[in-house]
C-alpha positions in Angstrom: 44.3 -17.2 -15.0 47.5 -17.3 -12.9 47.0 -19.1 -9.5 47.9 -16.0 -7.5 45.1 -14.0 -9.2 42.5 -16.7 -9.3 39.5 -15.8 -7.0 38.2 -18.3 -4.4 35.9 -21.0 -5.6 32.8 -19.5 -3.9 33.4 -15.9 -5.1 30.6 -14.1 -7.1 30.8 -11.0 -9.1 29.9 -7.6 -7.7 26.7 -7.3 -9.7 25.5 -10.7 -8.5 26.5 -9.9 -4.9 24.5 -6.6 -4.9 21.5 -8.4 -6.5 21.5 -11.1 -3.8 21.9 -8.6 -1.1 18.9 -6.6 -2.4 16.8 -9.7 -2.5 17.8 -10.6 1.1 17.0 -7.1 2.3 13.6 -7.4 0.6 13.0 -10.8 2.2 13.9 -9.4 5.7 11.6 -6.4 5.2 8.7 -8.6 4.2 9.3 -10.9 7.1 9.4 -7.9 9.4 6.1 -6.5 8.1 4.4 -9.9 8.4 5.7 -10.2 12.0 4.2 -6.8 12.8 0.8 -8.0 11.6 0.9 -11.0 13.9 0.6 -10.7 17.7 1.5 -13.1 20.5 -1.2 -14.4 22.9 -0.4 -11.5 25.3 -1.1 -9.0 22.5 2.6 -8.0 21.8 3.9 -8.1 18.3 5.9 -11.2 17.2 9.6 -10.4 16.8 10.9 -11.1 13.3 13.5 -13.9 12.9 17.0 -12.8 12.4 18.3 -15.9 10.8 20.9 -15.4 8.1 19.8 -16.0 4.5 21.7 -17.9 1.8 21.5 -17.8 -1.9 19.4 -21.0 -1.8 16.9 -19.1 0.5 16.7 -16.3 -2.1 16.0 -18.8 -4.9 13.4 -20.6 -2.8 11.7 -17.3 -1.9 11.6 -16.1 -5.5 10.1 -19.4 -6.5 7.4 -19.1 -3.8 6.6 -15.6 -5.0 6.2 -16.8 -8.6 3.9 -19.6 -7.4 1.8 -17.1 -5.4 1.6 -14.7 -8.4 0.5 -17.5 -10.7 -2.1 -18.6 -8.1 -3.4 -15.0 -7.9 -3.7 -14.9 -11.7 -5.8 -18.1 -11.6 -8.0 -16.7 -8.8 -8.5 -13.5 -10.8 -9.4 -15.5 -13.9 -11.9 -17.5 -11.8 -13.5 -14.3 -10.4 -13.8 -12.8 -13.9 -16.7 -15.2 -14.4 -18.9 -12.6 -12.6 -18.0 -10.1 -15.4 -19.1 -12.6 -18.0 -22.4 -13.1 -16.1 -22.9 -9.3 -16.2 -22.0 -8.8 -19.8 -24.1 -11.8 -21.0 -26.9 -10.9 -18.6 -27.1 -14.4 -17.1 -29.9 -14.8 -14.6 -30.1 -11.1 -13.8 -32.7 -10.1 -11.3 -32.7 -6.3 -11.2 -32.6 -3.3 -13.6 -30.5 -0.3 -12.8 -31.7 2.9 -14.4 -29.3 5.9 -15.0 -30.2 9.4 -14.1 -30.5 10.7 -17.6 -33.4 8.4 -18.4 -31.2 6.2 -20.5 -31.9 2.5 -21.0 -31.7 0.4 -17.8 -28.9 -2.1 -17.3 -29.6 -5.6 -16.0 -27.6 -6.7 -12.9 -27.6 -9.1 -10.0 -28.9 -8.0 -6.5 -26.4 -10.3 -4.8 -23.4 -8.6 -6.4 -24.7 -5.1 -5.7 -25.4 -6.0 -2.0 -22.0 -7.6 -1.6 -20.1 -4.6 -3.0 -21.9 -1.7 -1.3 -23.7 -1.4 2.1 -25.8 1.4 0.6 -27.0 -0.8 -2.3 -27.7 -3.6 0.2 -29.9 -1.3 2.2 -31.7 -0.1 -0.9 -32.4 -3.6 -2.0 -33.7 -4.6 1.5 -36.4 -2.0 1.4 -40.0 -3.4 1.6 -40.8 -2.3 -2.0 -37.8 -4.2 -3.5 -38.5 -7.4 -1.4 -42.2 -7.4 -2.2 -42.0 -7.5 -6.0 -41.8 -11.0 -7.4 -40.3 -10.0 -10.8 -37.3 -7.9 -11.8 -37.2 -4.7 -9.8 -35.8 -1.4 -10.9 -33.7 1.1 -8.9 -32.4 4.4 -10.2 -28.9 5.9 -9.8 -29.6 9.6 -10.4 -26.0 10.7 -10.2 -24.7 8.7 -13.2 -25.5 8.7 -16.9 -25.6 5.4 -18.8 -21.9 5.2 -19.6 -20.9 6.1 -16.1 -23.3 3.6 -14.6 -22.1 0.9 -17.0 -18.5 1.5 -15.9 -19.5 1.4 -12.2 -21.2 -1.9 -12.6 -18.3 -3.3 -14.6 -16.0 -2.4 -11.7 -18.3 -3.9 -9.1 -18.3 -7.2 -11.0 -14.6 -7.3 -12.0 -12.7 -5.1 -9.5 -11.0 -3.2 -12.4 -11.6 -1.1 -15.4 -9.9 -0.5 -18.8 -7.8 2.6 -18.6 -9.8 4.6 -21.2 -13.0 4.1 -19.1 -11.3 5.1 -15.9 -9.8 8.1 -17.5 -13.1 9.3 -18.9 -15.3 8.6 -15.8 -12.9 8.9 -12.9 -14.6 12.0 -11.3 -18.1 10.5 -11.5 -16.8 7.1 -10.2 -15.0 8.8 -7.3 -18.3 10.5 -6.3 -20.2 7.3 -6.6 -17.6 5.4 -4.5 -18.0 8.1 -1.8 -21.8 8.2 -1.9 -22.4 4.4 -2.1 -19.5 3.5 0.2 -17.3 1.4 -2.1 -13.8 1.7 -0.5 -12.1 -0.4 -3.2 -13.3 1.8 -6.0 -12.4 4.9 -4.0 -8.8 3.7 -3.6 -8.7 2.7 -7.3 -9.7 6.1 -8.4 -7.5 7.8 -5.8 -4.4 6.0 -7.1 -5.2 7.0 -10.7 -5.7 10.7 -9.7 -2.4 10.7 -7.8 -0.5 9.3 -10.7 -2.2 11.6 -13.3 -2.1 14.9 -11.4 -1.0 17.7 -13.7 -1.6 21.3 -14.5 -4.4 20.3 -16.9 -6.5 18.5 -14.3 -5.4 19.9 -10.9 -8.4 22.1 -10.4 -10.9 19.3 -11.1 -8.9 16.9 -8.9 -9.0 19.4 -6.0 -12.7 19.7 -6.3 -13.4 16.0 -6.4 -11.0 15.5 -3.4 -13.0 18.1 -1.5 -16.3 16.6 -2.5 -15.3 13.2 -1.4 -13.5 14.4 1.8 -10.3 12.8 0.6 -7.8 14.8 2.7 -4.7 13.0 1.5 -5.5 13.7 -2.2 -6.7 17.2 -1.3 -3.4 18.2 0.4 -1.3 16.8 -2.4 -3.2 18.7 -4.9 -3.1 21.9 -2.9 0.7 21.6 -2.7 0.9 21.0 -6.4 -1.2 24.0 -7.2 0.8 26.3 -4.8 4.0 25.1 -6.4 2.7 26.0 -9.8 0.6 29.0 -8.7 1.9 31.5 -11.3 1.0 29.2 -14.2 -2.3 28.1 -12.7 -3.8 31.5 -12.0 -3.1 32.5 -15.6 -4.8 29.3 -16.9 -8.1 29.6 -18.7 -9.6 27.2 -16.2 -8.9 29.4 -13.2 -11.8 31.8 -13.7 -14.3 28.9 -14.1 -12.7 27.3 -11.0 -13.2 30.5 -9.0 -16.9 30.6 -9.9 -17.5 26.9 -9.1 -15.5 26.7 -5.9 -15.0 30.1 -4.2 -14.1 28.4 -0.8 -11.3 26.4 -2.4 -10.1 29.5 -4.2 -9.8 31.3 -0.9 -7.8 28.4 0.6 -5.6 28.2 -2.4 -4.8 31.9 -2.5 -4.2 31.9 1.3 -1.8 29.0 1.0 0.0 30.6 -1.9 0.4 33.9 0.0 1.7 32.2 3.1 4.1 30.1 1.1 5.3 33.2 -0.8 5.9 35.0 2.5 7.9 32.1 3.8 10.1 32.1 0.7 10.7 35.9 1.1 11.5 35.4 4.8 14.0 32.6 4.1 15.8 34.6 1.4 16.3 37.6 3.7 
């Protein structure tokens, strides 16, 4: 390359420059979020550092993130031992019976008590504490498959997609009833991501049952946006019979939204 066209020794290409700038912005944002979570002795938030970042800082930060990710993978693999204890029924000390009189599922009191305050209270009752051998409690809201999925989540903190897809409504209700926030968030995330015209009515009903206002509002907005298609859906009539109060709210919102559209177009 001729000397007059040769770039400076420290020049990088445009794509690399944009990539490094994106990483630096992400680093600054994360530092800012961490600073907000930390307070000074007087209670005021810590101000984030405004030091300039170099490419070496970016490489070091990426390396730290990879190390943290690998450590989290190891921690998760370690915790998966609880799942093995559940599946292999190692030293179980309680039987959980589903509501459809299916076969009971062996479990561990300590895990149930740690995951749910309601289960903890159930297990601390006089009847459960008095019995010297395996006790039995019944979960009337769930059938055998649903109960098995619930217990698998309590032990492992996750579920295979096919099980979540099949039992998400029952698990959402169980999470609400037995106060299992992590399971509620887990189901909520799936319901947000899978919201469609084929399941919107069911999602609205479960959001209403569990008092999940965020999911409920999102689903209402989705239904109003697709109201013409939804009211002609075969599921609409069944929805009206099951949930007349939600039907009134939906129709009212659709009417108000239609009126606003007409007003804006005039």
